[in-house]
N, C-alpha and C positions, 0 to 999 in steps of 0.2 A: 749641362745635362738638361734634357727636355723634361717638361712637367709630366708627361706620360711615363717616362722612365722613373722619375722620383716617386710617382704614385704607385707604380708597380713594386718598387723596392719597399715602400712603406707598408703596402698590403702584405707582402711576403713576410716582413718582420713582425707584423701584427699576427699573422696566422701562426708563425713559429712560436711567438710568445704565448698565445692562447694554448697552443699545443703543449708547451712545457708545463703550464699550470695544470692543464687537464691530465697530463701524464703523471704528475705528482699525486693527484687525487686518485688516479687509477692504480698506481703502484702501491698506495697506502692500503688499498683493498687486498692486495696480495701479501704485503709485508706484515700488516697488522689488522687481520680481519675482525678482531674483537672491537677495535676502534670504529671501523665501518659499521658493525652491528649496533654499537652504541649510538652512533649518529642516526641510523635508521630508526632506532627506538625513540630517541629523544626528540627528533625534529619531524619525523614522518609518522610516528606512532605505529611503527611496524616492528613489534618485538619478537623475540624468540628465533631470530635468524641464526642458523649455524654457519659454519665456515663455507660449506658447499655452495649455498645460494650467493654468498658474498663473492666467492671465486667466479661464479657464473656471471654475475653482474659486472665484475671487473673485466672479465674476458670480452664480454659484449662491448663494454665501454672502450676497451683497448682497440678493438677492431674499428669502432666508429671513429675514434680520434686519429687512428692511422690513416683511415680513408679521408678524414678532414685535412690532415697535413699534406697528403698526396694529391688532394684536389679531386678525388673520386666522388662522383654523384654529389656535386656541390649542393644542390637543392636540399637533399636529405641530410647529408652529414653536417652542413652548416646549421640546419634547423635543430638537429639532435644535440649538437654541441651547445647551441644557445639554450636549449632546454636543460642540459646538464649544468650549465653555468647558473641558471636560475634555481635549479633544484638543489645543487650542492651548496 
């Protein structure tokens, strides 16, 4: 197997693994919004979030990570996923 092929496979596996981690964080916002609200309150000092803003944040995050795994607009989705990883 050529080194170009191995690098392509490694990058694909890396993208899929990052997607799976981000997907779990995103699904947590839908399954347990009170947990996400507590995280925003404790770590980002944004208190008083109800379920609706958490669902909106989760929906936006889901669209971005789906674009990331599909390779859509790589410049922006990769940057936003990096930001999510640092912020989460």
